[in-house]
N, C-alpha and C positions, 0 to 999 in steps of 0.2 A: 874647119869652119871659118877661121879667119880669112883664108885665102878665098872662100867663097863670098864672104861679106864684102871684101874689097871689089870682088868682081860685079856683085849686085850694086854696090855703090857707083861702080863706073858706069852699069847699064842706066841707072836711074840718072846719071849726069850728062848722058849724052844729049847732044843739041838736036833733039827731035821734039815733036809734040809730046806733052808729058803723058797722053794716054798711051801713044806709042810705047814710050819707054816702060809703062807700068805693064803693058800686054806682053812686051818682050819679056821683061822679068818674071812674071807669072809663068811664062812657057818655059824659062829656063830653070825656075825653082821646081817645076813639075818634073824636069829631067833629072836634075840633080837629085832629088828625093829617091830616084830608083838607084842611083848610083851606090855601090858597096860601101864608099867613104862617108857617106852621108847617114845612112842607117843599115845596120846589120845585126843579126841575132846570131851569135856564135855558141853552138852547142859543142861541149868537150870533144865530141866524136867527128865534129868537122873543123876542128881548130886548125890543123896544118892546110887543109883545102882552103879555107877562108883567108888565111894568112898568105897564102900564094895568090889568091884572086885579088886581094888587096894590093899584093905587088905588082901584079900583071896590069891592073888598072891604074898603076901610078900613084895611088894614094899613100902607100907607105914605102920605104925603101929599107935595104939592110940594116943601115945605121939606126934605123927607128927601133930595131929589135935588140939594140944593146941592152936593155934591162930586162930580157927574157932570159931563161935558165940557158945553161951551156949546152944541155939535152937539145933544147928547141933551136938554139942558133946553129949547132952542129947538123941536124937534120935539115933544116933550111939551105943552109951552105951545100949540102950534098945534093938536094933537089936541083939548086941553081947551077951546080957544077954539071949535072947531067944534063940539063937543057942547053947548055954552051955549045 
């Protein structure tokens, strides 16, 4: 979210008409709201699929999983190896 906030601030700071910047920001927020990195509801049965989706979307990377259990990280590593 911090990254998005910086991007939103940059949009509002562009050297355009303020209303143009506002409407660009509103459009961007709508797009971002659909991104899995902004809002996601993870059920236990979908956990691994959602983690892989977040990784594929560039929202998280392998290092972000450091605090997960060894079982989870091993499983993710196996899937990532299969995809290479």
